[in-house]
C-alpha positions as CSV (number, residue, x, y, z in Angstrom):
1,M,-20.4,-182.0,113.2
2,T,-20.2,-181.4,109.5
3,L,-21.2,-178.1,108.1
4,L,-22.5,-178.1,104.5
5,G,-24.2,-175.2,102.5
6,H,-23.8,-173.2,99.4
7,N,-21.3,-170.4,99.2
8,G,-22.8,-167.3,101.4
9,A,-24.6,-169.8,103.4
10,G,-23.1,-169.0,106.9
11,K,-20.6,-171.7,107.3
12,S,-17.5,-169.6,107.8
13,T,-19.9,-167.0,110.0
14,L,-21.1,-170.0,112.1
15,I,-17.3,-171.1,112.6
16,G,-16.5,-167.5,113.5
17,Y,-19.3,-167.5,115.9
18,L,-18.3,-170.7,117.6
19,L,-14.8,-169.5,118.0
20,G,-15.9,-166.2,119.6
21,F,-14.8,-164.1,117.0
22,Y,-17.7,-161.8,117.3
23,N,-18.6,-160.0,120.5
24,R,-22.4,-159.1,119.9
25,L,-25.0,-161.0,117.9
26,D,-25.6,-157.7,116.1
27,Q,-22.3,-158.0,114.3
28,H,-23.7,-160.2,111.6
29,P,-27.6,-160.9,110.6
30,F,-27.1,-164.8,111.0
31,L,-25.9,-164.7,114.2
32,P,-29.3,-164.5,116.3
33,H,-30.4,-167.9,114.6
34,F,-27.0,-169.3,115.3
35,A,-27.3,-168.6,119.0
36,E,-30.8,-170.0,119.5
37,R,-29.1,-173.4,118.3
38,I,-25.6,-173.5,119.6
39,K,-23.3,-172.0,122.2
40,P,-19.7,-170.8,121.4
41,L,-16.8,-173.0,122.0
42,D,-14.6,-173.1,125.0
43,R,-11.5,-171.7,122.9
44,R,-9.1,-173.2,125.5
45,D,-9.8,-176.7,124.4
46,V,-10.1,-176.2,120.6
47,G,-7.6,-176.4,117.9
48,Y,-8.4,-174.4,114.6
49,A,-7.2,-175.0,111.1
50,P,-8.4,-172.3,108.4
51,E,-8.0,-173.0,104.9
52,A,-4.4,-173.3,103.3
53,A,-4.5,-170.0,101.8
54,W,-3.9,-168.5,105.4
55,L,-0.2,-170.0,104.9
56,T,1.9,-167.2,103.0
57,G,5.0,-165.2,103.2
58,R,8.5,-166.5,104.0
59,A,8.0,-168.0,107.3
60,C,8.8,-171.7,107.9
61,A,6.8,-174.4,109.4
62,D,8.9,-174.2,112.8
63,D,7.9,-170.4,112.8
64,Y,4.2,-171.0,112.7
65,L,4.4,-173.8,115.3
66,S,6.2,-171.7,117.7
67,L,3.8,-168.7,117.1
68,M,0.6,-171.1,117.7
69,A,2.3,-172.7,120.6
70,N,2.9,-169.3,122.5
71,L,-0.6,-168.0,121.6
72,R,-2.3,-171.3,123.0
73,G,-0.1,-171.3,125.7
74,A,1.4,-174.6,125.1
75,K,4.7,-174.9,127.1
76,S,6.2,-177.8,124.9
77,Y,5.2,-179.8,121.8
78,D,7.2,-182.2,119.7
79,V,7.4,-181.3,115.9
80,G,8.5,-184.7,115.0
81,R,5.5,-186.2,116.6
82,L,3.0,-183.6,115.0
83,F,4.0,-184.4,111.8
84,A,3.8,-188.0,112.0
85,R,0.3,-187.5,113.4
86,V,-0.9,-185.9,110.0
87,G,1.6,-187.9,107.8
88,L,3.8,-184.7,106.8
89,Q,6.9,-185.4,105.5
90,A,8.6,-181.8,105.3
91,D,11.5,-179.9,106.6
92,P,10.0,-177.6,109.3
93,Q,12.8,-175.2,108.3
94,K,12.2,-174.8,104.7
95,P,9.7,-171.7,103.9
96,I,6.0,-172.9,103.5
97,R,5.8,-171.1,100.5
98,T,7.6,-174.3,98.9
99,Y,5.1,-176.6,100.4
100,S,2.6,-178.2,98.1
101,K,-1.1,-177.5,98.6
102,G,-1.6,-180.8,100.4
103,M,1.3,-180.2,102.7
104,K,-0.1,-177.1,103.7
105,Q,-3.4,-178.9,104.8
106,R,-1.4,-181.1,106.9
107,L,0.6,-178.4,108.4
108,L,-2.6,-176.8,109.4
109,L,-3.9,-179.8,111.0
110,A,-0.3,-180.4,112.9
111,I,-1.0,-176.8,114.2
112,A,-4.5,-177.6,115.0
113,L,-3.3,-180.3,117.2
114,I,-0.7,-178.1,119.4
115,G,-1.6,-178.4,123.0
116,E,-3.9,-181.7,122.5
117,P,-7.3,-180.0,122.2
118,T,-10.6,-182.5,122.2
119,T,-12.0,-180.3,119.5
120,L,-10.8,-179.5,116.2
121,V,-12.5,-176.9,114.0
122,L,-11.4,-177.1,110.6
123,D,-12.4,-174.9,107.7
124,E,-12.5,-176.6,104.1
125,P,-9.9,-179.0,104.7
126,T,-9.7,-180.6,101.3
127,S,-10.2,-177.4,99.4
128,G,-8.4,-177.1,96.1
129,L,-6.6,-180.6,96.5
130,D,-6.5,-183.0,93.6
131,P,-8.3,-186.3,93.9
132,F,-5.3,-188.0,95.5
133,G,-4.6,-185.5,97.9
134,R,-8.3,-185.0,98.8
135,E,-8.4,-188.8,99.4
136,E,-5.4,-188.7,101.7
137,I,-6.7,-186.0,103.8
138,E,-10.1,-187.4,104.2
139,S,-8.8,-190.7,105.4
140,L,-6.6,-188.7,108.0
141,L,-9.8,-186.9,108.8
142,V,-11.6,-190.0,109.6
143,D,-8.9,-191.0,111.9
144,L,-8.8,-187.7,113.8
145,A,-12.5,-188.3,114.2
146,K,-11.7,-191.3,116.5
147,T,-9.9,-189.4,119.0
148,H,-11.2,-185.8,118.6
149,K,-14.5,-184.0,118.4
150,L,-14.6,-182.6,114.7
151,I,-16.5,-179.5,113.5
152,V,-15.8,-179.6,109.7
153,C,-16.8,-176.8,107.3
154,T,-16.9,-178.4,103.7
155,H,-18.4,-178.5,100.2
156,S,-17.9,-182.1,100.0
157,L,-20.7,-184.3,100.5
158,E,-18.4,-187.5,100.3
159,L,-16.4,-186.2,103.1
160,A,-19.4,-185.4,105.2
161,H,-20.7,-188.9,104.5
162,K,-17.1,-190.5,105.5
163,L,-17.1,-188.7,108.8
164,G,-20.4,-190.2,109.5
165,D,-21.2,-187.6,112.0
166,E,-24.2,-185.3,112.4
167,V,-24.7,-183.0,109.4
168,W,-25.7,-179.4,109.6
169,I,-27.0,-178.0,106.3
170,L,-27.1,-174.2,106.1
171,C,-29.2,-172.1,103.6
172,E,-29.4,-168.4,103.5
173,G,-27.9,-168.2,107.0
174,K,-30.4,-170.6,108.4
175,I,-29.6,-174.1,109.8
176,A,-32.1,-175.9,107.5
177,C,-31.3,-179.2,108.5
178,Q,-29.6,-181.1,111.6
179,R,-29.3,-184.8,111.4
180,R,-27.5,-187.9,110.5
181,F,-27.6,-189.7,107.2
182,D,-27.1,-193.4,106.7
183,A,-26.7,-193.1,103.0
184,I,-25.1,-190.5,100.8
185,Q,-27.8,-190.6,98.3
186,E,-30.2,-189.6,101.0
187,L,-27.6,-186.8,101.9
188,E,-27.3,-185.7,98.4
189,E,-31.2,-185.6,98.2
190,T,-31.6,-183.5,101.3
191,F,-29.0,-181.4,100.3
192,F,-30.2,-180.4,96.9
193,A,-33.8,-180.1,98.1
194,L,-32.5,-177.3,100.2
195,R,-31.4,-175.3,97.3
196,P,-31.3,-171.5,97.8
197,S,-33.1,-169.1,96.0
198,R,-29.9,-167.6,94.5
199,V,-26.8,-169.5,93.8
200,D,-23.4,-167.5,93.7
């Protein structure tokens, strides 16, 4: 599933709902509509990668991997194998603040893969990358889609088309469209036809 929509459309809220971040439907006005269409995920079998801005401070990759493994209840993991799966060539002992944006995105994907979850929830995995970095991450996501169920929140129509999955277009807190698209032109036309009354 790929989530598309304008800023404020409810993409991040829907992800929060799917991950069980909300206890009651009255905690956000969009939630009742989402609850009619989909149920929260079983978090025991989900790997989550937020935006790379989440990675800050002096911690190294090993620290984050260890923390997330403990939170997930993963008894063991292979740092080298995780890095290889996402094409990350970096020293896990160096502070993450020294990593490039693309390296941080790859690290988040590696963290999401801890424990071998079947579903990966990825929030803006190509945000802020240059064209070269974006192309590499998109290719990686296409490969991951062969072995995992992906739920990807993005602003990239190109990525949504490349993944070839069902596209959910959100508009002002509603799921305005839910279907697959064979051609990117058709996706673009549908997306812009659902332009919100206000653009932030």
